[in-house]
C-alpha positions as CSV (number, residue, x, y, z in Angstrom):
1,L,-0.1,0.1,0.2
2,A,2.5,2.3,1.3
3,T,6.0,3.2,2.1
4,L,6.9,5.6,4.7
5,H,10.0,7.6,4.9
6,V,10.0,9.4,8.2
7,P,11.9,10.1,11.6
8,V,9.7,8.2,14.3
9,S,9.5,8.2,17.8
10,G,6.7,7.0,20.4
11,S,6.0,3.7,22.1
12,V,4.4,0.6,21.0
13,E,2.6,-1.7,23.6
14,S,1.6,-5.1,22.9
15,Q,0.1,-8.4,25.3
16,F,0.6,-12.1,24.5
17,D,-1.4,-14.5,26.3
18,F,1.4,-17.4,27.2
19,D,-1.1,-19.8,28.8
20,E,-3.0,-19.7,25.2
21,A,-0.4,-18.8,23.1
22,K,-2.3,-15.9,21.1
23,F,-1.7,-12.3,20.2
24,E,-4.2,-10.4,22.6
25,G,-3.9,-6.5,21.8
26,L,-1.9,-4.0,20.4
27,R,-1.1,-0.1,20.8
28,V,0.8,2.2,18.9
29,D,1.7,6.2,19.7
30,L,3.7,7.7,17.6
31,D,5.1,11.3,16.7
32,F,7.3,11.7,13.3
33,G,9.1,14.5,11.7
34,A,9.2,15.8,7.9
35,G,9.2,13.3,5.3
36,W,6.7,11.2,3.0
37,V,5.0,8.3,2.2
38,D,5.4,6.4,-1.6
39,T,2.2,5.7,-2.5
40,A,0.1,5.2,-5.6
41,Q,-3.1,6.6,-4.6
42,F,-2.0,10.0,-4.8
43,P,-0.6,12.1,-8.1
44,G,3.1,11.6,-8.7
45,G,3.3,8.5,-6.1
46,R,4.6,10.4,-3.4
47,L,2.5,12.6,-0.3
48,S,4.7,14.9,1.5
49,F,4.2,16.3,5.2
50,G,5.9,17.8,8.0
51,A,5.6,16.9,11.8
52,G,2.9,14.2,12.6
53,E,1.2,12.1,14.8
54,L,-0.5,8.8,15.0
55,H,-2.4,6.5,17.5
56,A,-3.9,3.6,16.7
57,S,-4.9,0.0,18.4
58,Y,-6.3,-3.4,18.0
59,A,-8.8,-5.3,19.1
60,P,-8.3,-8.7,18.3
61,E,-11.6,-10.3,19.5
62,M,-13.1,-8.0,17.0
63,K,-10.9,-8.3,13.9
64,R,-11.0,-4.4,14.3
65,L,-7.6,-2.3,13.8
66,R,-8.4,1.3,14.7
67,L,-7.0,5.0,13.9
68,D,-7.8,7.2,16.6
69,K,-5.7,9.5,14.9
70,L,-3.3,10.6,12.0
71,A,-2.6,14.1,12.4
72,L,-0.1,15.9,9.5
73,D,1.6,18.8,9.0
74,L,1.3,19.5,5.2
75,G,3.0,22.9,5.6
76,G,2.1,26.7,5.1
77,G,-0.6,26.3,7.6
78,A,-2.5,23.2,6.1
79,K,-3.7,20.3,8.3
80,A,-4.9,17.0,7.5
81,T,-6.6,14.5,10.3
82,V,-7.6,11.2,9.8
83,E,-10.3,8.7,11.7
84,G,-11.5,5.2,11.6
85,H,-11.0,1.5,11.2
86,V,-10.3,-1.8,9.3
87,D,-12.6,-5.1,10.0
88,G,-11.6,-8.2,9.1
89,V,-7.7,-8.2,10.3
90,S,-7.0,-11.6,11.9
91,R,-4.0,-11.8,14.4
92,G,-2.0,-13.4,12.1
93,L,-2.0,-10.6,10.1
94,I,-0.9,-8.1,13.0
95,A,1.8,-10.8,13.8
96,A,3.5,-12.3,10.6
97,G,1.8,-10.6,7.9
98,G,0.0,-13.6,6.7
99,D,-3.5,-15.0,7.5
100,A,-5.5,-12.1,5.8
101,E,-9.2,-12.8,4.6
102,A,-9.3,-12.0,1.2
103,L,-10.3,-8.2,1.3
104,L,-10.3,-6.1,4.5
105,A,-12.8,-2.8,4.6
106,G,-12.3,0.4,5.6
107,R,-14.3,2.9,6.7
108,F,-12.5,6.8,7.3
109,D,-13.3,10.3,8.0
110,V,-10.8,12.7,7.0
111,A,-10.6,16.3,7.8
112,L,-8.6,19.2,5.7
113,S,-8.4,22.7,6.7
114,N,-6.2,26.0,5.3
115,L,-5.8,24.2,2.0
116,P,-4.5,26.5,-1.0
117,V,-6.3,25.6,-3.8
118,A,-3.3,25.3,-6.5
119,R,-2.7,22.4,-3.7
120,L,-6.1,20.5,-4.3
121,G,-4.5,18.6,-7.0
122,A,-1.2,16.9,-5.4
123,L,-4.0,15.8,-2.6
124,W,-6.4,14.8,-4.7
125,P,-6.6,10.5,-4.5
126,V,-6.0,8.8,-7.8
127,G,-8.9,7.5,-9.4
128,V,-11.7,9.6,-7.4
129,S,-13.7,11.4,-9.3
130,R,-11.7,12.0,-12.0
131,D,-13.6,14.4,-13.9
132,G,-14.1,16.7,-10.4
133,R,-10.2,16.6,-10.4
134,K,-10.0,17.6,-14.2
135,W,-12.9,20.3,-14.1
136,V,-11.0,21.6,-10.5
137,A,-7.6,21.7,-11.9
138,D,-8.7,23.8,-15.0
139,N,-11.4,26.1,-13.3
140,L,-10.4,27.3,-10.0
141,H,-7.6,29.2,-9.4
142,D,-6.4,31.4,-6.0
143,G,-7.9,31.0,-2.8
144,V,-8.1,28.7,0.3
145,V,-10.3,25.6,1.5
146,G,-11.2,26.7,4.3
147,E,-12.3,23.2,5.8
148,A,-13.3,20.2,4.0
149,S,-14.4,16.6,5.3
150,A,-14.7,13.6,3.6
151,H,-16.4,9.7,4.9
152,V,-14.0,7.0,2.3
153,D,-14.9,3.7,2.3
154,L,-12.0,1.5,1.2
155,K,-11.3,-2.4,0.3
156,L,-7.9,-3.3,1.0
157,D,-6.2,-6.5,-0.6
158,P,-3.3,-7.3,2.6
159,Q,-1.7,-9.5,-0.5
160,H,-1.4,-7.5,-2.9
161,R,-0.7,-4.4,-1.1
162,T,-3.8,-2.3,-3.2
163,A,-6.5,-0.3,-1.6
164,D,-9.7,0.3,-3.8
165,I,-11.9,3.5,-2.8
166,G,-15.9,3.4,-3.1
167,A,-18.0,5.6,-1.3
168,F,-16.4,8.9,-0.9
169,R,-18.8,12.0,0.2
170,G,-17.8,15.1,1.8
171,K,-18.4,19.2,2.0
172,F,-15.9,21.8,1.8
173,R,-15.9,25.9,2.9
174,Y,-13.5,28.1,0.8
175,R,-12.6,31.7,0.2
176,D,-11.3,33.9,-2.1
177,L,-11.4,31.3,-5.2
178,T,-11.3,32.8,-9.0
179,I,-13.3,30.9,-10.7
180,N,-13.7,30.1,-14.5
181,Y,-17.1,28.9,-14.8
182,L,-18.0,29.3,-18.3
183,N,-15.6,29.5,-20.9
184,G,-15.6,33.2,-22.9
185,L,-17.1,35.0,-19.8
186,P,-15.0,36.8,-17.1
187,H,-13.9,35.1,-14.0
188,L,-15.6,35.2,-11.2
189,Q,-13.3,36.7,-8.5
190,G,-13.3,36.9,-4.8
191,V,-15.5,34.2,-4.3
192,D,-16.3,32.7,-0.5
193,G,-18.8,29.7,-0.8
194,T,-19.6,25.8,0.3
195,G,-20.0,22.4,-1.8
196,T,-20.5,19.1,-1.3
197,F,-18.7,16.0,-3.5
198,S,-19.5,12.9,-3.8
């Protein structure tokens, strides 16, 4: 799915039942510095960021890996946070990278703040609303996305290290946009407003 290139500090706590010889749970709390992640989910195959933090836990009885918080500093005052969970995660997959169900179901909520419109293209996941991405790239200029939130459903294939995006919907608030609403007409400038996407 991805390869990380970041300095990391923090803690990883786990429990093991020696009587039953089974893994009982996991807790991860990490801080990391500036770096990037190699992933085919973003244009150019890379997502760069500044400092961040990750808090996650694994409950084997529910086969659920929960992302309590992933926070990223995207630079220039822009921030991103992700929360959610992946179901169908077995003890074997956590312990050794094997024993996985065919596909794992993930549900995540993503929030962005203070993101310049000029950077939207670099953060727009590949395969998500290609027509919408092209229209935004061709027709929106200047301005800032003050707030944006999205709900994303994923199908994860741990054997092939791939992720397919399913449902994707959300809302956003913007300010000071320049919009080419219709070719041949003057551009709209200094536009503030809200919108939705799916």
